[in-house]
KELO-287173 format. One record per residue (C-alpha): chain; residue number from 1; x, y, z. Coordinates in steps of 0.1 Angstrom, whole numbers, padded with zeros to 4 digits. Last residue first. Layout:
N
{'A', NUM, {X, Y, Z}};
...
***
This chain:
457
{'A', 457, {0261, -0169, -0290}};
{'A', 456, {0298, -0175, -0292}};
{'A', 455, {0305, -0147, -0267}};
{'A', 454, {0279, -0162, -0243}};
{'A', 453, {0295, -0196, -0244}};
{'A', 452, {0329, -0181, -0236}};
{'A', 451, {0314, -0162, -0206}};
{'A', 450, {0297, -0194, -0193}};
{'A', 449, {0329, -0213, -0196}};
{'A', 448, {0349, -0186, -0178}};
{'A', 447, {0324, -0186, -0150}};
{'A', 446, {0326, -0224, -0146}};
{'A', 445, {0364, -0223, -0145}};
{'A', 444, {0364, -0196, -0118}};
{'A', 443, {0339, -0216, -0098}};
{'A', 442, {0359, -0248, -0098}};
{'A', 441, {0335, -0271, -0081}};
{'A', 440, {0345, -0294, -0053}};
{'A', 439, {0340, -0331, -0062}};
{'A', 438, {0316, -0349, -0038}};
{'A', 437, {0328, -0382, -0023}};
{'A', 436, {0302, -0379, 0004}};
{'A', 435, {0325, -0379, 0034}};
{'A', 434, {0351, -0358, 0015}};
{'A', 433, {0325, -0333, 0004}};
{'A', 432, {0312, -0330, 0040}};
{'A', 431, {0348, -0324, 0053}};
{'A', 430, {0352, -0297, 0026}};
{'A', 429, {0319, -0281, 0037}};
{'A', 428, {0329, -0280, 0073}};
{'A', 427, {0364, -0265, 0066}};
{'A', 426, {0348, -0241, 0040}};
{'A', 425, {0323, -0228, 0066}};
{'A', 424, {0350, -0224, 0092}};
{'A', 423, {0372, -0205, 0068}};
{'A', 422, {0342, -0182, 0059}};
{'A', 421, {0332, -0174, 0095}};
{'A', 420, {0359, -0148, 0103}};
{'A', 419, {0355, -0130, 0070}};
{'A', 418, {0317, -0131, 0074}};
{'A', 417, {0319, -0111, 0106}};
{'A', 416, {0281, -0105, 0107}};
{'A', 415, {0267, -0072, 0098}};
{'A', 414, {0244, -0050, 0119}};
{'A', 413, {0218, -0032, 0098}};
{'A', 412, {0206, 0000, 0116}};
{'A', 411, {0192, -0004, 0151}};
{'A', 410, {0160, 0002, 0172}};
{'A', 409, {0133, -0009, 0148}};
{'A', 408, {0099, -0009, 0166}};
{'A', 407, {0078, -0040, 0169}};
{'A', 406, {0041, -0037, 0177}};
{'A', 405, {0015, -0035, 0205}};
{'A', 404, {0032, -0040, 0238}};
{'A', 403, {0063, -0020, 0229}};
{'A', 402, {0083, -0049, 0213}};
{'A', 401, {0118, -0040, 0203}};
{'A', 400, {0135, -0045, 0170}};
{'A', 399, {0171, -0053, 0159}};
{'A', 398, {0183, -0053, 0123}};
{'A', 397, {0204, -0081, 0109}};
{'A', 396, {0231, -0087, 0083}};
{'A', 395, {0245, -0117, 0064}};
{'A', 394, {0233, -0111, 0029}};
{'A', 393, {0246, -0132, 0000}};
{'A', 392, {0240, -0167, 0015}};
{'A', 391, {0249, -0190, -0014}};
{'A', 390, {0284, -0177, -0017}};
{'A', 389, {0310, -0196, -0038}};
{'A', 388, {0290, -0199, -0070}};
{'A', 387, {0276, -0165, -0065}};
{'A', 386, {0248, -0147, -0046}};
{'A', 385, {0241, -0110, -0041}};
{'A', 384, {0214, -0099, -0017}};
{'A', 383, {0208, -0062, -0007}};
{'A', 382, {0188, -0060, 0026}};
{'A', 381, {0151, -0063, 0029}};
{'A', 380, {0120, -0045, 0040}};
{'A', 379, {0135, -0010, 0041}};
{'A', 378, {0130, -0006, 0003}};
{'A', 377, {0106, -0034, -0008}};
{'A', 376, {0085, -0018, -0035}};
{'A', 375, {0100, -0041, -0061}};
{'A', 374, {0116, -0012, -0080}};
{'A', 373, {0132, -0001, -0047}};
{'A', 372, {0147, -0036, -0042}};
{'A', 371, {0161, -0034, -0078}};
{'A', 370, {0178, -0001, -0071}};
{'A', 369, {0191, -0012, -0037}};
{'A', 368, {0208, -0042, -0052}};
{'A', 367, {0192, -0077, -0057}};
{'A', 366, {0218, -0097, -0075}};
{'A', 365, {0209, -0133, -0082}};
{'A', 364, {0234, -0153, -0102}};
{'A', 363, {0233, -0185, -0081}};
{'A', 362, {0196, -0182, -0078}};
{'A', 361, {0192, -0180, -0116}};
{'A', 360, {0215, -0210, -0120}};
{'A', 359, {0193, -0230, -0097}};
{'A', 358, {0163, -0219, -0118}};
{'A', 357, {0179, -0236, -0148}};
{'A', 356, {0185, -0269, -0128}};
{'A', 355, {0149, -0267, -0114}};
{'A', 354, {0136, -0266, -0149}};
{'A', 353, {0122, -0235, -0165}};
{'A', 352, {0087, -0226, -0178}};
{'A', 351, {0093, -0201, -0207}};
{'A', 350, {0109, -0168, -0212}};
{'A', 349, {0143, -0181, -0224}};
{'A', 348, {0174, -0197, -0209}};
{'A', 347, {0196, -0167, -0200}};
{'A', 346, {0171, -0139, -0193}};
{'A', 345, {0147, -0166, -0180}};
{'A', 344, {0172, -0175, -0153}};
{'A', 343, {0173, -0140, -0140}};
{'A', 342, {0135, -0138, -0139}};
{'A', 341, {0132, -0172, -0122}};
{'A', 340, {0157, -0160, -0096}};
{'A', 339, {0137, -0128, -0092}};
{'A', 338, {0105, -0148, -0087}};
{'A', 337, {0120, -0171, -0061}};
{'A', 336, {0138, -0145, -0041}};
{'A', 335, {0108, -0122, -0041}};
{'A', 334, {0085, -0150, -0029}};
{'A', 333, {0108, -0160, 0000}};
{'A', 332, {0110, -0123, 0009}};
{'A', 331, {0072, -0121, 0009}};
{'A', 330, {0071, -0152, 0032}};
{'A', 329, {0093, -0133, 0057}};
{'A', 328, {0068, -0105, 0055}};
{'A', 327, {0041, -0129, 0067}};
{'A', 326, {0061, -0142, 0096}};
{'A', 325, {0068, -0106, 0108}};
{'A', 324, {0034, -0092, 0103}};
{'A', 323, {0025, -0072, 0072}};
{'A', 322, {-0007, -0091, 0064}};
{'A', 321, {-0018, -0108, 0096}};
{'A', 320, {-0050, -0087, 0096}};
{'A', 319, {-0061, -0108, 0066}};
{'A', 318, {-0070, -0137, 0089}};
{'A', 317, {-0073, -0170, 0072}};
{'A', 316, {-0043, -0161, 0051}};
{'A', 315, {-0039, -0172, 0015}};
{'A', 314, {-0053, -0141, -0002}};
{'A', 313, {-0075, -0142, -0033}};
{'A', 312, {-0104, -0119, -0021}};
{'A', 311, {-0097, -0097, -0051}};
{'A', 310, {-0089, -0067, -0028}};
{'A', 309, {-0069, -0092, -0008}};
{'A', 308, {-0046, -0099, -0038}};
{'A', 307, {-0044, -0068, -0060}};
{'A', 306, {-0049, -0040, -0034}};
{'A', 305, {-0036, -0056, -0001}};
{'A', 304, {-0007, -0072, -0019}};
{'A', 303, {0000, -0038, -0036}};
{'A', 302, {0002, -0021, -0002}};
{'A', 301, {0026, -0048, 0010}};
{'A', 300, {0049, -0040, -0019}};
{'A', 299, {0046, -0003, -0013}};
{'A', 298, {0060, -0009, 0022}};
{'A', 297, {0039, 0006, 0051}};
{'A', 296, {0022, -0026, 0060}};
{'A', 295, {0046, -0035, 0089}};
{'A', 294, {0072, -0060, 0101}};
{'A', 293, {0109, -0055, 0097}};
{'A', 292, {0127, -0081, 0075}};
{'A', 291, {0161, -0097, 0085}};
{'A', 290, {0152, -0096, 0121}};
{'A', 289, {0167, -0098, 0156}};
{'A', 288, {0146, -0095, 0187}};
{'A', 287, {0144, -0073, 0218}};
{'A', 286, {0117, -0077, 0245}};
{'A', 285, {0107, -0043, 0261}};
{'A', 284, {0071, -0054, 0267}};
{'A', 283, {0070, -0092, 0265}};
{'A', 282, {0059, -0100, 0301}};
{'A', 281, {0030, -0075, 0296}};
{'A', 280, {0012, -0100, 0274}};
{'A', 279, {0031, -0132, 0266}};
{'A', 278, {0007, -0143, 0239}};
{'A', 277, {0015, -0111, 0220}};
{'A', 276, {0052, -0115, 0218}};
{'A', 275, {0059, -0148, 0199}};
{'A', 274, {0028, -0145, 0176}};
{'A', 273, {0039, -0109, 0168}};
{'A', 272, {0071, -0124, 0155}};
{'A', 271, {0108, -0122, 0165}};
{'A', 270, {0118, -0156, 0179}};
{'A', 269, {0127, -0173, 0146}};
{'A', 268, {0152, -0145, 0137}};
{'A', 267, {0168, -0147, 0172}};
{'A', 266, {0153, -0133, 0203}};
{'A', 265, {0174, -0110, 0225}};
{'A', 264, {0166, -0110, 0263}};
{'A', 263, {0180, -0081, 0283}};
{'A', 262, {0148, -0060, 0279}};
{'A', 261, {0130, -0089, 0295}};
{'A', 260, {0146, -0084, 0328}};
{'A', 259, {0150, -0117, 0347}};
{'A', 258, {0128, -0120, 0378}};
{'A', 257, {0119, -0157, 0378}};
{'A', 256, {0083, -0150, 0370}};
{'A', 255, {0092, -0125, 0343}};
{'A', 254, {0116, -0150, 0326}};
{'A', 253, {0089, -0176, 0327}};
{'A', 252, {0064, -0154, 0308}};
{'A', 251, {0091, -0145, 0282}};
{'A', 250, {0102, -0182, 0278}};
{'A', 249, {0066, -0194, 0274}};
{'A', 248, {0061, -0167, 0247}};
{'A', 247, {0091, -0181, 0228}};
{'A', 246, {0088, -0219, 0233}};
{'A', 245, {0053, -0219, 0217}};
{'A', 244, {0069, -0216, 0182}};
{'A', 243, {0106, -0215, 0179}};
{'A', 242, {0135, -0204, 0201}};
{'A', 241, {0171, -0193, 0200}};
{'A', 240, {0165, -0169, 0229}};
{'A', 239, {0197, -0151, 0237}};
{'A', 238, {0200, -0141, 0273}};
{'A', 237, {0221, -0111, 0284}};
{'A', 236, {0241, -0099, 0314}};
{'A', 235, {0239, -0133, 0329}};
{'A', 234, {0229, -0140, 0366}};
{'A', 233, {0241, -0177, 0366}};
{'A', 232, {0217, -0187, 0393}};
{'A', 231, {0187, -0169, 0377}};
{'A', 230, {0195, -0186, 0344}};
{'A', 229, {0194, -0220, 0362}};
{'A', 228, {0160, -0211, 0376}};
{'A', 227, {0151, -0202, 0340}};
{'A', 226, {0161, -0237, 0328}};
{'A', 225, {0141, -0254, 0356}};
{'A', 224, {0110, -0234, 0349}};
{'A', 223, {0110, -0240, 0311}};
{'A', 222, {0079, -0261, 0304}};
{'A', 221, {0059, -0257, 0271}};
{'A', 220, {0091, -0258, 0250}};
{'A', 219, {0081, -0280, 0220}};
{'A', 218, {0106, -0296, 0220}};
{'A', 217, {0132, -0297, 0248}};
{'A', 216, {0148, -0263, 0259}};
{'A', 215, {0185, -0268, 0257}};
{'A', 214, {0209, -0246, 0277}};
{'A', 213, {0241, -0229, 0264}};
{'A', 212, {0263, -0211, 0289}};
{'A', 211, {0286, -0185, 0275}};
{'A', 210, {0314, -0166, 0294}};
{'A', 209, {0329, -0136, 0276}};
{'A', 208, {0364, -0132, 0264}};
{'A', 207, {0360, -0119, 0229}};
{'A', 206, {0375, -0148, 0209}};
{'A', 205, {0366, -0175, 0234}};
{'A', 204, {0330, -0164, 0236}};
{'A', 203, {0330, -0161, 0198}};
{'A', 202, {0341, -0197, 0194}};
{'A', 201, {0317, -0211, 0220}};
{'A', 200, {0288, -0192, 0204}};
{'A', 199, {0299, -0206, 0170}};
{'A', 198, {0301, -0242, 0183}};
{'A', 197, {0264, -0241, 0195}};
{'A', 196, {0250, -0225, 0164}};
{'A', 195, {0232, -0254, 0147}};
{'A', 194, {0218, -0268, 0179}};
{'A', 193, {0185, -0250, 0177}};
{'A', 192, {0178, -0259, 0141}};
{'A', 191, {0188, -0295, 0146}};
{'A', 190, {0162, -0296, 0174}};
{'A', 189, {0160, -0289, 0212}};
{'A', 188, {0153, -0252, 0208}};
{'A', 187, {0181, -0231, 0223}};
{'A', 186, {0185, -0209, 0254}};
{'A', 185, {0218, -0191, 0251}};
{'A', 184, {0232, -0176, 0283}};
{'A', 183, {0257, -0148, 0281}};
{'A', 182, {0280, -0135, 0309}};
{'A', 181, {0304, -0106, 0307}};
{'A', 180, {0341, -0108, 0315}};
{'A', 179, {0352, -0094, 0281}};
{'A', 178, {0323, -0079, 0263}};
{'A', 177, {0341, -0046, 0264}};
{'A', 176, {0364, -0056, 0236}};
{'A', 175, {0334, -0059, 0213}};
{'A', 174, {0328, -0022, 0217}};
{'A', 173, {0306, 0002, 0236}};
{'A', 172, {0286, -0024, 0254}};
{'A', 171, {0255, -0020, 0232}};
{'A', 170, {0277, -0022, 0201}};
{'A', 169, {0293, -0054, 0214}};
{'A', 168, {0259, -0068, 0220}};
{'A', 167, {0251, -0060, 0184}};
{'A', 166, {0283, -0078, 0173}};
{'A', 165, {0273, -0108, 0193}};
{'A', 164, {0239, -0108, 0175}};
{'A', 163, {0256, -0104, 0141}};
{'A', 162, {0280, -0133, 0148}};
{'A', 161, {0251, -0156, 0158}};
{'A', 160, {0230, -0147, 0127}};
{'A', 159, {0260, -0152, 0105}};
{'A', 158, {0263, -0187, 0120}};
{'A', 157, {0227, -0195, 0113}};
{'A', 156, {0228, -0184, 0076}};
{'A', 155, {0212, -0152, 0065}};
{'A', 154, {0198, -0139, 0033}};
{'A', 153, {0200, -0172, 0014}};
{'A', 152, {0207, -0206, 0029}};
{'A', 151, {0208, -0219, -0008}};
{'A', 150, {0213, -0256, -0015}};
{'A', 149, {0217, -0271, -0050}};
{'A', 148, {0254, -0264, -0057}};
{'A', 147, {0264, -0276, -0022}};
{'A', 146, {0301, -0282, -0024}};
{'A', 145, {0313, -0252, -0045}};
{'A', 144, {0281, -0234, -0033}};
{'A', 143, {0296, -0229, 0001}};
{'A', 142, {0267, -0214, 0021}};
{'A', 141, {0257, -0251, 0025}};
{'A', 140, {0281, -0249, 0054}};
{'A', 139, {0254, -0232, 0075}};
{'A', 138, {0229, -0260, 0074}};
{'A', 137, {0194, -0246, 0072}};
{'A', 136, {0179, -0213, 0083}};
{'A', 135, {0174, -0177, 0074}};
{'A', 134, {0161, -0185, 0039}};
{'A', 133, {0164, -0223, 0031}};
{'A', 132, {0160, -0228, -0006}};
{'A', 131, {0166, -0264, -0019}};
{'A', 130, {0174, -0264, -0056}};
{'A', 129, {0160, -0293, -0076}};
{'A', 128, {0186, -0313, -0096}};
{'A', 127, {0170, -0346, -0088}};
{'A', 126, {0203, -0360, -0073}};
{'A', 125, {0208, -0327, -0055}};
{'A', 124, {0172, -0328, -0043}};
{'A', 123, {0175, -0363, -0029}};
{'A', 122, {0208, -0356, -0011}};
{'A', 121, {0195, -0324, 0004}};
{'A', 120, {0161, -0338, 0014}};
{'A', 119, {0166, -0348, 0050}};
{'A', 118, {0187, -0318, 0060}};
{'A', 117, {0160, -0294, 0047}};
{'A', 116, {0133, -0314, 0065}};
{'A', 115, {0152, -0310, 0098}};
{'A', 114, {0159, -0273, 0091}};
{'A', 113, {0122, -0265, 0084}};
{'A', 112, {0104, -0241, 0060}};
{'A', 111, {0110, -0268, 0033}};
{'A', 110, {0115, -0245, 0003}};
{'A', 109, {0118, -0270, -0026}};
{'A', 108, {0126, -0254, -0060}};
{'A', 107, {0111, -0252, -0095}};
{'A', 106, {0094, -0286, -0091}};
{'A', 105, {0089, -0305, -0124}};
{'A', 104, {0091, -0290, -0159}};
{'A', 103, {0055, -0290, -0170}};
{'A', 102, {0043, -0290, -0134}};
{'A', 101, {0046, -0318, -0108}};
{'A', 100, {0075, -0341, -0105}};
{'A', 99, {0089, -0329, -0071}};
{'A', 98, {0054, -0328, -0055}};
{'A', 97, {0048, -0362, -0039}};
{'A', 96, {0085, -0369, -0033}};
{'A', 95, {0090, -0336, -0015}};
{'A', 94, {0058, -0340, 0004}};
{'A', 93, {0068, -0374, 0016}};
{'A', 92, {0102, -0360, 0028}};
{'A', 91, {0083, -0333, 0047}};
{'A', 90, {0060, -0359, 0063}};
{'A', 89, {0090, -0378, 0076}};
{'A', 88, {0107, -0347, 0088}};
{'A', 87, {0078, -0334, 0108}};
{'A', 86, {0068, -0297, 0108}};
{'A', 85, {0032, -0307, 0105}};
{'A', 84, {0042, -0315, 0069}};
{'A', 83, {0010, -0305, 0050}};
{'A', 82, {0014, -0302, 0013}};
{'A', 81, {0003, -0271, -0005}};
{'A', 80, {0003, -0267, -0043}};
{'A', 79, {0017, -0239, -0065}};
{'A', 78, {0013, -0223, -0099}};
{'A', 77, {0034, -0194, -0112}};
{'A', 76, {0022, -0180, -0145}};
{'A', 75, {0047, -0175, -0173}};
{'A', 74, {0040, -0142, -0191}};
{'A', 73, {0073, -0126, -0184}};
{'A', 72, {0070, -0137, -0148}};
{'A', 71, {0032, -0139, -0143}};
{'A', 70, {0004, -0116, -0156}};
{'A', 69, {0019, -0087, -0138}};
{'A', 68, {-0008, -0077, -0113}};
{'A', 67, {-0027, -0110, -0110}};
{'A', 66, {0001, -0135, -0115}};
{'A', 65, {0028, -0116, -0097}};
{'A', 64, {0004, -0107, -0068}};
{'A', 63, {-0007, -0143, -0065}};
{'A', 62, {0029, -0154, -0063}};
{'A', 61, {0035, -0129, -0035}};
{'A', 60, {0004, -0142, -0018}};
{'A', 59, {0018, -0178, -0019}};
{'A', 58, {0049, -0168, 0000}};
{'A', 57, {0031, -0145, 0024}};
{'A', 56, {0007, -0173, 0034}};
{'A', 55, {0035, -0198, 0038}};
{'A', 54, {0053, -0175, 0061}};
{'A', 53, {0022, -0168, 0082}};
{'A', 52, {0007, -0203, 0080}};
{'A', 51, {0039, -0221, 0088}};
{'A', 50, {0050, -0197, 0115}};
{'A', 49, {0017, -0197, 0133}};
{'A', 48, {0014, -0235, 0129}};
{'A', 47, {0045, -0242, 0150}};
{'A', 46, {0028, -0262, 0178}};
{'A', 45, {0008, -0283, 0154}};
{'A', 44, {-0014, -0276, 0123}};
{'A', 43, {-0010, -0254, 0092}};
{'A', 42, {0024, -0267, 0083}};
{'A', 41, {0034, -0259, 0047}};
{'A', 40, {0054, -0278, 0021}};
{'A', 39, {0045, -0254, -0007}};
{'A', 38, {0057, -0268, -0041}};
{'A', 37, {0064, -0243, -0069}};
{'A', 36, {0053, -0250, -0105}};
{'A', 35, {0061, -0226, -0134}};
{'A', 34, {0032, -0224, -0159}};
{'A', 33, {0028, -0221, -0196}};
{'A', 32, {0026, -0258, -0204}};
{'A', 31, {-0005, -0264, -0183}};
{'A', 30, {-0005, -0281, -0149}};
{'A', 29, {-0020, -0313, -0137}};
{'A', 28, {-0017, -0330, -0170}};
{'A', 27, {-0049, -0349, -0179}};
{'A', 26, {-0056, -0385, -0169}};
{'A', 25, {-0071, -0379, -0134}};
{'A', 24, {-0088, -0347, -0146}};
{'A', 23, {-0106, -0367, -0173}};
{'A', 22, {-0119, -0392, -0147}};
{'A', 21, {-0130, -0363, -0124}};
{'A', 20, {-0148, -0348, -0153}};
{'A', 19, {-0167, -0381, -0159}};
{'A', 18, {-0175, -0383, -0122}};
{'A', 17, {-0188, -0347, -0122}};
{'A', 16, {-0210, -0354, -0152}};
{'A', 15, {-0225, -0385, -0135}};
{'A', 14, {-0231, -0365, -0103}};
{'A', 13, {-0249, -0338, -0123}};
{'A', 12, {-0270, -0364, -0142}};
{'A', 11, {-0279, -0381, -0110}};
{'A', 10, {-0289, -0348, -0093}};
{'A', 9, {-0311, -0340, -0123}};
{'A', 8, {-0330, -0372, -0119}};
{'A', 7, {-0334, -0368, -0082}};
{'A', 6, {-0345, -0332, -0083}};
{'A', 5, {-0318, -0307, -0072}};
{'A', 4, {-0314, -0290, -0038}};
{'A', 3, {-0290, -0316, -0023}};
{'A', 2, {-0269, -0313, -0054}};
{'A', 1, {-0259, -0277, -0045}};
***
């Protein structure tokens, strides 16, 4: 360290450092053989557990691919964090700061936030950078004919709602037996929380149950009045559409007001260890939906421990969080990105790709059971197949229950009624297209053009 050097030596070291800094300022930030991915993370604030867990898994997967495989067909993945604090304005600033980095610009933009996703859609579409919103985002962006650069992949919010209701139907012995029952939905007071309001109303009408939807203002530290309302309603089930501190507070308050925790179902952002552990005994028996069970038993996670944490190159402050729910969600994010890059390379060449080229890779992604097994992720994720029309590709949930120490899977995959939801998605996306003057893509025509080009080559 410079403080231990003699004065003359210290000056020479500082002069050399300044010279290097000047060279770094004029040199390219990333080399030509690299694929750059922005990481708009939130390490501070009430949602930091989600940001650090998911972001850590995301970056660790890239580390694994670089260290174990030498990159994607030799192309190393580079990335850079930008702190958003889960705030829209900061998220937009991060997008603008990072979109031009790397030899080909940003590969994608994965905002880890519904509000930020909404805010950057128009910008990213203009810049031809795909916005990836696994398990969140605006549901009508499932329709790739209108939203070619947005991918609410794995599970959109409306599919989540449908799958949860289908699970309640299974518990009741059939969807017809939900008639006359009562459901309360406690939702986070944000665009994310409000995204599913009309779908719960639709399904209540379809299946004959009564639904009451109650907002919990951000960040959710105080919920006494809402749970007193729950006690007056006496519902059969409560769905917790929460986020961050709202979730353990909900569980503690439910216990205080006498509502049975094993009749609370958390959604996919209310299903982490960080949601259950702070609630202590109040969380025992709590049920939550998930697209990715927690645990370290998967071969992929074992490789992360060996190649990444074994080399002390992990991106979690606490390695004990490897395999937790948030972390495994980040691994799925990483898988989706790397596999989309791999698919795109097969068409465009084994080189750094543009966002537009990786967009094509996402739209032609097909992760079947065989490929998932090759990735060491059997049981960790469901098959995902995307297309021009469908940017979701999954649409199913498993349900887990907290036993006081860990989550235990208590169901098989429960699928959403995507046939019911598709006309609603198209109605919403078409209205959006009209309001923005967006031409609706002809997917069949595009597929034919790609096929013809391939034959000529």
